[in-house]
Structure formats: structure tokens, C-alpha cells
C-alpha positions in Angstrom: -98.6 14.9 9.1 -101.0 13.4 5.4 -100.1 15.5 2.4 -103.0 15.5 -0.2 -102.8 16.8 -3.5 -105.3 19.3 -4.8 -106.7 18.5 -7.9 -105.6 21.4 -10.2 -101.5 20.2 -8.3 -102.1 17.2 -10.0 -103.8 18.2 -12.9 -100.2 20.2 -13.6 -98.2 17.0 -12.3 -99.8 15.1 -15.0 -98.3 17.5 -17.4 -94.7 18.3 -16.2 -94.6 14.8 -16.7 -96.2 14.6 -20.1 -93.7 17.4 -21.0 -91.1 15.8 -19.8 -91.3 12.8 -21.4 -92.2 13.2 -24.8 -89.4 16.6 -25.0 -86.5 14.6 -23.2 -87.5 10.9 -21.9 -89.7 8.3 -19.6 -86.1 8.4 -17.8 -86.4 11.9 -16.8 -89.7 12.3 -16.2 -89.4 9.2 -13.6 -86.4 11.1 -12.3 -89.2 13.6 -11.3 -91.5 11.9 -10.2 -88.7 10.9 -7.6 -87.8 13.7 -6.3 -91.4 14.8 -5.7 -92.8 12.1 -3.6 -89.2 12.7 -1.6 -90.2 15.9 -1.5 -94.1 15.5 -0.3 -92.1 13.2 2.0 -90.3 15.8 3.4 -93.4 18.1 3.8 -95.1 15.7 5.8 -92.5 15.0 8.2 -91.4 18.6 8.3 -94.4 20.6 7.2 -93.1 23.7 9.0 -89.7 23.6 8.0 -89.8 25.6 4.3 -90.4 28.7 3.8 -93.2 30.8 3.7 -94.9 33.0 0.7 -93.9 36.9 1.4 -97.4 37.3 -0.3 -99.9 34.6 1.6 -97.9 33.7 4.8 -100.7 30.2 4.9 -98.3 29.0 1.8 -94.8 27.6 2.2 -93.1 26.5 -0.8 -90.5 23.4 -1.4 -88.1 23.0 -4.0 -88.6 20.2 -5.5 -85.9 20.8 -8.7 -84.7 24.8 -9.2 -87.2 24.5 -12.5 -89.6 23.7 -10.0 -91.7 24.0 -6.3 -94.9 23.2 -4.5 -96.7 25.7 -2.9 -98.7 24.0 -0.4 -100.7 25.2 2.9 -100.8 23.4 6.7 -104.4 22.4 8.3 -103.4 21.7 12.2 -106.8 20.9 13.5 -106.4 18.0 10.9 -102.7 17.2 11.1 -102.7 17.4 7.5 -101.2 18.9 4.4 -103.3 19.8 0.9 -100.3 20.4 -2.5 -102.6 23.8 -3.9 -99.5 24.4 -6.7 -96.5 22.7 -8.8 -94.9 25.9 -10.1 -92.3 26.2 -12.3 -89.7 29.1 -10.4 -89.0 30.8 -14.1 -92.5 32.3 -14.2 -92.9 35.8 -12.1 -95.6 34.0 -9.8 -96.7 36.3 -6.9 -96.8 33.5 -4.6 
């Protein structure tokens, strides 16, 4: 399936990359981007293999790093996946 990133998720990715580069290094930022790309590839190949949200069953969660997850929904009719958000696992989100 094709994987698309929502504008909100794209902004979250930019913020994460800027934070990682400014706080740690360009290499850490690049490593995160590589892990994100691998996660998106896995989501595209096996979109139903990741767990559903308890609160919103149409949304699934894919772990990118131990600190970060991608939240997405599957559009079976269009045969595509939309990444809705990239969130920090240490925060208490109700998704």
C-alpha cells in the first residue's frame, strides 16, 4: 500500500529532526530518519500487523524507536495508509 504523511505528522517529523540535530547531532537525526523510513516501509507492506488503538480502533500504532511511535489509519478502498501523527511514547496520549 502507498503510505502518505499528513501535514501534521510532517510538521512533527520536522520538529523531531530539528530537536535531535540541535540537541544531539546530525548523525542522530539521520538515524531517526532511517528508522522512520523502515517503519513506513513495514507499514506499507503489512499495514494490519500493528496493534489497534484501544480508544480508536481505526487507528494503529507502529513503534519507530523506544521513544517514538507513528499513528496511522488504513484506507482499504483507496489501498493507502495515512500517517496521522508521530508522537513521543513518554507522553500520556489517549490514542
